Backbone bond lengths (Angstrom), bond angles and torsions (degrees), N, CA, C in turn:
res aa  C-N    CA-C-N  psi(-1)  N-CA   C-N-CA  omega(-1)  CA-C   N-CA-C  phi
1 M - - - 1.351 - - 1.629 107.73 -
2 P 1.421 118.08 129.18 1.447 113.20 -173.43 1.455 111.02 -72.61
3 Q 1.187 117.73 157.08 1.505 126.95 177.58 1.524 106.49 -83.90
4 A 1.445 112.73 145.52 1.457 113.11 178.84 1.506 114.72 -61.27
5 S 1.395 116.56 -32.19 1.453 115.52 -176.65 1.397 115.12 -67.14
6 S 1.419 120.19 -22.78 1.424 123.37 -179.54 1.565 110.77 -96.22
7 S 1.382 118.41 -18.05 1.383 116.59 -173.49 1.550 114.28 -105.40
8 Y 1.367 116.06 -21.80 1.411 123.25 -178.87 1.456 121.05 -126.91
9 H 1.280 115.77 140.57 1.587 110.29 166.68 1.483 105.13 -74.06
10 H 1.326 111.51 173.03 1.444 115.60 -176.33 1.531 118.12 -61.99
11 G 1.332 116.65 -39.15 1.375 118.36 178.25 1.623 111.90 -75.74
12 D 1.316 119.06 -27.26 1.364 120.41 -175.59 1.603 112.55 -74.71
13 L 1.327 112.12 -22.09 1.479 116.78 179.91 1.495 107.88 -69.98
14 R 1.247 124.28 -41.33 1.412 119.63 -178.14 1.541 107.91 -68.00
15 A 1.294 119.50 -43.60 1.432 121.47 179.91 1.649 114.00 -56.88
16 A 1.443 108.06 -41.53 1.414 115.34 179.30 1.557 111.79 -65.18
17 C 1.358 112.46 -38.47 1.513 117.69 178.70 1.507 108.31 -63.58
18 L 1.379 117.67 -45.35 1.414 118.24 -174.85 1.469 112.63 -70.31
19 R 1.331 116.97 -35.26 1.525 117.29 170.49 1.506 114.84 -60.67
20 A 1.331 116.49 -37.74 1.479 123.44 175.11 1.479 111.13 -62.87
21 A 1.339 118.51 -42.28 1.423 126.81 -175.33 1.581 104.07 -63.27
22 L 1.339 117.56 -53.16 1.423 123.89 -176.94 1.513 113.23 -60.39
23 G 1.377 118.76 -34.57 1.476 122.81 174.53 1.505 107.20 -69.94
24 L 1.251 121.95 -43.89 1.502 122.25 178.93 1.524 111.48 -60.73
25 L 1.291 115.51 -40.76 1.383 118.59 177.69 1.438 117.67 -62.06
26 E 1.376 116.00 -43.44 1.472 116.10 170.02 1.357 117.80 -62.57
27 E 1.282 118.73 -34.44 1.503 120.97 -179.88 1.459 119.25 -79.60
28 D 1.415 116.33 -42.99 1.438 120.82 -174.67 1.519 117.58 -122.87
29 G 1.438 114.38 6.49 1.425 117.39 -173.53 1.421 113.74 68.82
30 S 1.362 118.91 -174.89 1.364 124.24 -172.80 1.562 115.69 -64.81
31 A 1.431 110.12 -24.94 1.463 114.82 174.92 1.490 118.96 -58.35
32 G 1.421 115.52 -24.63 1.454 124.09 -178.42 1.523 107.88 -86.68
33 L 1.322 123.47 -3.66 1.491 121.87 -177.80 1.509 109.42 -84.10
34 S 1.299 114.43 118.13 1.508 120.62 172.92 1.570 102.03 -154.19
35 L 1.308 110.08 154.91 1.536 117.78 173.23 1.500 111.13 -58.29
36 R 1.394 116.75 -38.98 1.390 120.56 -176.04 1.534 112.79 -68.33
37 A 1.395 110.51 -44.00 1.476 118.34 178.86 1.558 113.30 -62.37
38 V 1.383 109.56 -37.14 1.493 117.60 178.23 1.569 109.51 -62.57
39 A 1.273 116.00 -43.12 1.469 126.15 -171.41 1.578 100.22 -62.05
40 R 1.356 115.72 -50.46 1.499 118.37 -175.79 1.478 110.11 -62.62
41 R 1.267 118.20 -43.50 1.463 124.20 177.84 1.546 109.02 -53.82
42 A 1.359 111.92 -53.82 1.395 116.84 -167.98 1.611 113.22 -77.33
43 G 1.326 115.67 -10.28 1.415 124.08 179.79 1.536 109.03 74.02
44 V 1.329 118.25 43.86 1.449 119.11 178.32 1.571 108.24 -128.16
45 S 1.297 119.65 175.33 1.433 124.97 -174.41 1.597 103.87 -73.53
46 A 1.347 114.36 150.10 1.409 121.01 -176.43 1.451 115.24 -60.34
47 T 1.282 123.24 -15.70 1.326 132.95 177.91 1.645 112.94 -89.09
48 A 1.221 114.41 -27.36 1.442 121.83 -169.19 1.557 111.50 -57.24
49 P 1.331 125.48 -44.61 1.417 125.41 -179.64 1.556 112.78 -60.10
50 Y 1.253 118.44 -23.33 1.479 122.64 177.74 1.499 112.14 -66.49
51 R 1.327 120.22 -14.88 1.316 123.10 178.01 1.638 113.45 -66.30
52 H 1.293 111.32 -26.56 1.429 124.52 -173.83 1.583 110.63 -114.61
53 Y 1.270 115.91 -33.41 1.402 120.65 -167.71 1.549 108.10 -126.84
54 A 1.326 117.11 114.80 1.514 119.75 -173.49 1.507 108.07 -71.62
55 D 1.199 125.11 -32.87 1.433 128.39 -179.35 1.600 109.40 -159.75
56 R 1.277 112.10 -176.94 1.458 120.85 -177.05 1.588 110.53 -61.02
57 D 1.337 116.49 -38.11 1.411 119.62 -179.35 1.497 110.02 -58.84
58 A 1.327 114.29 -46.99 1.444 118.95 -176.44 1.537 109.66 -65.68
59 L 1.293 121.90 -38.40 1.442 124.82 172.06 1.572 114.10 -60.39
60 V 1.358 114.19 -44.01 1.468 118.40 174.01 1.504 113.23 -66.10
61 S 1.266 114.98 -28.78 1.606 114.46 177.01 1.493 110.27 -75.43
62 A 1.393 119.67 -33.01 1.422 119.98 171.50 1.550 114.55 -60.42
63 V 1.362 112.26 -45.31 1.423 117.82 177.04 1.531 114.34 -64.97
64 A 1.312 116.79 -36.30 1.403 123.03 179.50 1.568 110.02 -66.96
65 A 1.273 118.60 -41.21 1.381 127.96 175.84 1.580 109.74 -53.30
66 E 1.287 111.09 -44.83 1.460 116.43 -179.26 1.486 110.63 -64.44
67 G 1.418 113.01 -35.83 1.405 113.91 179.06 1.479 115.96 -73.79
68 Y 1.382 115.04 -33.03 1.543 118.26 172.10 1.468 109.78 -63.07
69 R 1.214 125.59 -40.55 1.455 126.82 -176.24 1.515 105.79 -67.97
70 E 1.323 121.56 -45.15 1.472 123.42 174.63 1.572 114.67 -55.58
71 L 1.289 110.83 -45.00 1.553 121.72 -176.05 1.619 103.26 -64.47
72 A 1.295 114.12 -50.22 1.521 118.34 -175.31 1.507 106.75 -56.57
73 G 1.371 120.38 -38.59 1.465 123.15 -179.01 1.446 110.54 -68.27
74 K 1.352 120.11 -40.11 1.430 125.50 -179.37 1.535 109.31 -63.24
75 L 1.345 116.97 -43.09 1.446 121.14 -175.63 1.523 109.02 -68.33
76 A 1.324 119.83 -43.60 1.426 123.23 -178.24 1.474 110.78 -67.02
77 A 1.355 116.08 -30.39 1.488 121.57 -177.82 1.651 107.19 -73.23
78 A 1.353 110.79 -30.70 1.488 113.83 -179.42 1.496 109.60 -71.16
79 H 1.279 119.44 -41.68 1.455 125.33 171.60 1.522 109.47 -169.74
80 P 1.270 121.15 130.81 1.437 120.25 -176.05 1.486 113.74 -80.63
81 A 1.305 117.11 -22.60 1.464 121.28 -175.99 1.537 110.25 -150.95
82 P 1.290 122.12 69.65 1.502 121.87 -174.13 1.532 109.24 -68.89
83 A 1.285 111.44 143.03 1.489 119.71 -179.37 1.405 115.42 -132.63
84 T 1.427 118.11 -12.32 1.454 121.42 179.10 1.392 109.08 -124.95
85 A 1.417 116.15 163.26 1.495 118.20 -176.09 1.497 113.54 -58.03
86 D 1.314 122.11 -34.35 1.422 123.44 177.14 1.528 114.66 -66.70
87 E 1.413 112.73 -40.52 1.526 117.94 171.74 1.309 119.52 -63.83
88 L 1.344 115.65 -36.79 1.477 125.77 177.42 1.533 109.47 -69.19
89 A 1.380 112.31 -36.89 1.493 116.79 178.02 1.457 115.94 -64.37
90 S 1.374 112.68 -34.01 1.482 117.53 -178.96 1.455 111.22 -66.21
91 V 1.459 115.60 -36.76 1.353 120.58 179.27 1.541 115.65 -65.68
92 A 1.460 108.11 -41.85 1.507 114.55 177.41 1.524 110.06 -67.27
93 V 1.340 118.92 -36.06 1.475 118.01 175.21 1.528 110.79 -57.02
94 A 1.413 115.51 -42.50 1.420 120.30 -176.24 1.559 111.84 -59.47
95 Y 1.465 111.39 -44.13 1.374 121.46 -179.35 1.616 112.98 -57.17
96 V 1.370 111.15 -50.34 1.480 118.68 -175.83 1.634 106.73 -68.30
97 R 1.387 114.17 -39.64 1.475 112.09 -177.97 1.472 112.34 -64.89
98 F 1.373 116.29 -36.79 1.467 121.51 175.08 1.556 110.21 -51.83
99 A 1.315 113.79 -43.70 1.462 119.91 -174.29 1.577 109.72 -67.67
100 L 1.375 115.29 -41.86 1.352 118.33 -175.01 1.628 108.73 -77.26
101 D 1.351 113.71 -29.71 1.526 115.73 179.55 1.488 109.05 -76.93
102 R 1.373 122.09 -34.19 1.330 124.67 -174.82 1.531 112.99 -124.50
103 P 1.426 118.37 57.23 1.344 122.96 -172.06 1.523 118.11 -54.81
104 A 1.378 113.50 -43.91 1.500 119.48 179.86 1.544 110.78 -67.06
105 M 1.353 120.12 -37.37 1.382 123.59 177.76 1.596 111.44 -70.16
106 F 1.270 116.33 -39.87 1.461 123.87 178.11 1.468 110.20 -60.23
107 R 1.354 120.40 -44.32 1.446 122.93 178.33 1.503 114.07 -69.45
108 V 1.387 113.94 -33.95 1.527 112.38 172.61 1.444 109.86 -69.93
109 M 1.287 123.74 -35.57 1.407 121.62 175.19 1.554 117.04 -59.06
110 F 1.306 115.97 -39.10 1.430 121.98 -168.54 1.557 115.40 -115.11
111 A 1.286 116.77 -20.68 1.413 121.84 -171.90 1.505 120.11 -115.97
112 E 1.368 113.48 -10.53 1.495 117.04 -178.89 1.502 112.09 -104.58
113 P 1.358 111.39 151.04 1.470 115.61 178.99 1.531 109.07 -60.66
114 C 1.313 115.73 150.38 1.476 118.88 178.70 1.469 111.02 -134.70
115 D 1.301 114.60 178.90 1.497 124.22 170.72 1.484 110.53 -91.02
116 P 1.378 114.54 108.66 1.497 115.68 -176.02 1.462 113.90 -63.38
117 N 1.338 116.17 -14.67 1.593 118.00 -176.68 1.452 111.17 -101.39
118 S 1.380 117.32 12.45 1.437 118.91 -179.84 1.520 110.57 -73.94
119 E 1.282 122.40 108.51 1.337 125.44 -174.34 1.629 111.02 -68.35
120 E 1.234 109.83 -31.02 1.566 116.55 178.62 1.491 109.56 -65.27
121 R 1.325 114.99 -48.56 1.503 119.33 -179.91 1.559 110.85 -64.51
122 V 1.371 113.53 -43.20 1.501 116.02 -179.38 1.510 112.10 -62.04
123 A 1.366 116.91 -37.98 1.429 118.05 -177.05 1.632 108.20 -76.99
124 A 1.218 117.94 -27.90 1.534 115.92 -179.40 1.489 105.94 -80.08
125 T 1.277 119.96 -36.73 1.532 117.96 177.67 1.453 107.50 -69.33
126 A 1.207 127.03 -36.61 1.489 131.46 -179.74 1.583 105.30 -61.37
127 A 1.286 118.83 -38.61 1.447 120.04 177.95 1.518 114.89 -58.60
128 V 1.351 110.78 -46.84 1.473 116.24 178.31 1.439 112.10 -68.35
129 S 1.331 117.04 -41.97 1.461 117.63 178.55 1.513 113.14 -61.32
130 G 1.388 113.73 -44.32 1.470 116.49 179.55 1.593 112.26 -61.85
131 Y 1.359 119.09 -32.94 1.346 121.55 177.29 1.486 111.82 -66.35
132 V 1.345 116.35 -38.75 1.521 120.70 -179.18 1.563 109.40 -69.48
133 H 1.325 116.07 -36.48 1.436 117.20 174.06 1.450 112.00 -67.54
134 A 1.218 121.63 -40.68 1.467 122.02 178.00 1.479 111.64 -64.67
135 V 1.339 119.05 -38.73 1.456 124.07 174.80 1.463 113.68 -60.40
136 V 1.318 115.99 -35.34 1.552 120.73 177.73 1.510 110.03 -72.25
137 R 1.296 117.03 -42.05 1.461 118.36 179.75 1.487 107.71 -62.75
138 G 1.285 125.05 -41.04 1.471 128.03 -170.62 1.605 105.37 -79.66
139 A 1.282 119.11 -41.02 1.497 120.93 -177.36 1.440 115.26 -81.09
140 F 1.408 116.88 -23.46 1.515 118.63 -176.56 1.568 105.00 -135.17
141 P 1.213 117.91 66.70 1.506 117.33 -171.74 1.451 116.57 -65.63
142 G 1.498 118.82 -19.18 1.402 121.59 -178.96 1.558 111.86 -98.25
143 A 1.442 113.00 16.50 1.517 114.95 -177.43 1.435 112.36 -64.08
144 A 1.444 117.65 134.30 1.380 118.78 -176.18 1.529 110.97 -73.64
145 D 1.350 116.89 -31.63 1.477 122.19 178.57 1.604 106.09 -133.45
146 P 1.279 112.66 89.44 1.499 117.13 -176.20 1.498 109.63 -69.78
147 E 1.351 121.36 -25.07 1.466 120.29 177.31 1.448 112.07 -66.53
148 A 1.413 117.78 -46.24 1.342 121.90 -178.78 1.545 113.10 -67.66
149 L 1.382 112.57 -33.06 1.507 119.12 -178.01 1.607 107.08 -69.93
150 A 1.244 114.03 -39.32 1.548 117.58 177.00 1.462 113.13 -60.35
151 T 1.353 117.65 -40.52 1.484 123.07 170.79 1.519 109.69 -59.03
152 T 1.342 117.13 -48.62 1.504 121.52 -177.82 1.522 109.62 -58.01
153 V 1.419 118.09 -51.57 1.456 123.22 179.84 1.525 110.85 -56.53
154 W 1.338 115.48 -48.46 1.480 117.75 -179.85 1.539 112.77 -63.88
155 A 1.267 117.15 -40.02 1.431 125.96 -179.27 1.613 106.59 -61.01
156 L 1.323 113.95 -44.49 1.453 117.76 -174.85 1.544 108.26 -65.02
157 V 1.329 117.13 -55.79 1.412 120.42 177.84 1.520 119.16 -61.35
158 H 1.314 115.12 -36.33 1.412 120.87 176.34 1.544 112.16 -69.30
159 G 1.331 114.55 -36.93 1.451 120.43 178.29 1.514 110.79 -66.19
160 L 1.390 112.43 -38.18 1.489 115.95 179.03 1.540 108.16 -64.89
161 A 1.292 117.89 -41.66 1.473 121.55 -178.27 1.554 109.55 -58.57
162 F 1.332 118.02 -52.31 1.436 117.67 176.43 1.462 119.54 -68.89
163 L 1.372 116.42 -25.01 1.501 119.23 176.32 1.601 107.68 -67.03
164 C 1.341 113.91 -40.21 1.473 120.96 178.68 1.505 112.94 -71.00
165 L 1.379 113.36 -35.86 1.551 116.78 177.78 1.516 107.88 -66.84
166 D 1.239 121.50 -41.61 1.478 127.45 -169.45 1.524 112.61 -88.65
167 G 1.380 113.44 0.26 1.443 115.54 171.85 1.499 111.42 84.93
168 K 1.321 122.10 14.59 1.486 130.30 -176.61 1.505 107.59 -86.40
169 L 1.334 121.40 -19.25 1.367 126.58 178.79 1.566 106.73 -129.10
170 D 1.149 116.69 152.67 1.586 125.42 -179.34 1.564 103.21 -68.91
171 S 1.339 110.44 116.05 1.495 118.37 173.73 1.520 109.94 -126.34
172 S 1.388 116.46 33.24 1.347 121.03 -175.73 1.515 114.38 -63.93
173 T 1.331 115.91 -35.59 1.379 122.49 -178.62 1.497 113.14 -131.82
174 P 1.309 126.98 157.86 1.493 121.11 174.49 1.473 113.25 -69.78
175 E 1.391 115.31 -25.42 1.567 116.65 175.65 1.537 107.72 -67.52
176 V 1.322 122.52 -45.39 1.375 122.43 174.07 1.431 117.13 -55.55
177 V 1.266 114.29 -43.26 1.546 116.22 179.96 1.564 107.77 -66.68
178 D 1.274 117.25 -44.58 1.457 120.72 -173.78 1.573 109.19 -63.15
179 A 1.358 113.83 -38.46 1.503 115.78 177.94 1.490 114.56 -66.14
180 Q 1.320 115.61 -36.11 1.462 119.06 -178.22 1.491 109.42 -72.02
181 V 1.339 121.00 -39.22 1.375 129.81 -178.88 1.476 107.71 -63.28
182 C 1.270 115.08 -54.56 1.559 121.96 -179.16 1.461 112.38 -55.25
183 A 1.373 114.16 -46.07 1.446 121.90 -178.01 1.527 110.50 -57.94
184 A 1.404 112.41 -42.18 1.462 118.98 -176.01 1.496 108.22 -64.58
185 V 1.347 117.03 -51.00 1.484 119.45 179.27 1.525 112.40 -59.59
186 R 1.329 121.52 -43.07 1.403 120.54 -175.55 1.550 109.15 -67.84
187 A 1.369 117.84 -30.07 1.376 122.83 175.80 1.553 114.32 -65.81
188 L 1.390 109.89 -31.32 1.509 111.78 173.95 1.473 115.74 -74.06
189 F 1.300 111.85 -34.05 1.494 120.79 177.90 1.675 103.74 -61.79
190 A 1.276 114.37 -54.41 1.437 125.60 -174.86 1.519 110.18 -55.24
191 A 1.318 113.98 -42.81 1.558 119.16 175.37 1.521 112.95 -62.54
192 S 1.368 114.10 -43.35 1.368 122.59 -178.20 1.508 110.83 -61.10
193 A 1.337 111.96 -43.89 1.566 118.18 -179.42 1.565 109.07 -64.45
194 A 1.216 113.81 -42.61 1.489 122.55 -172.59 1.572 107.10 -67.84
195 M 1.242 118.41 -35.38 1.517 124.08 -176.75 1.486 110.14 -85.32
196 A 1.351 119.80 -20.20 1.494 120.49 -177.36 1.483 110.54 -65.23
197 P 1.302 116.71 147.77 1.450 124.97 174.21 1.528 109.50 -55.19
198 Q 1.437 118.34 146.21 1.449 116.63 -176.40 1.605 109.48 -61.44
199 G 1.371 105.59 141.20 1.515 108.14 -176.57 1.477 112.51 92.20
200 E 1.358 121.92 -13.23 1.431 119.86 -178.15 1.640 109.10 -118.88
201 A 1.411 116.57 -4.61 1.327 117.63 179.59 1.625 114.26 -55.43
202 R 1.333 112.42 143.58 1.423 112.36 175.48 1.531 113.83 -83.70
203 V 1.261 116.18 149.97 1.437 120.12 -174.59 1.546 110.11 -99.42
């Protein structure tokens, strides 16, 4: 097995380890993620990954950060600034579809222990959170507490994703999933309009 020092430049080793981790995740789920397995997959010494990842939590955080960046791209591609129920529904659909298309990655992002000091993961998470807050400001401009509403919207869509993943909601076809997600988002808009003071209800 080639040694990392002879096979990789310093920056290439980290990228090689991350690629190996992503490959293992797709094949075996998070159970297959370990620094030793990553080293074998990348073709480097067993100690080489420790140059960039102090432990498994640090490795998982790097993988999760990659997932957050991918998710942020999917959401922005669905709609950069949704303002209507249908536009917000398209973003929610993109979120849930990401979870169903990348279940192992999604669980690593939200259900695995992580390194709380990982600047990369914190930055990637902040990008998604910032997008959600911007969505709420655009879609619900009269919200009395946009911070709380952003949490509510994220919790709704995130909950739908896990309910689909765990088989609690019908996810037999993409069309069924899309219909359920869209219905939930429209129900949120309808409830918001119904509770708004007269003259401020959204149309």
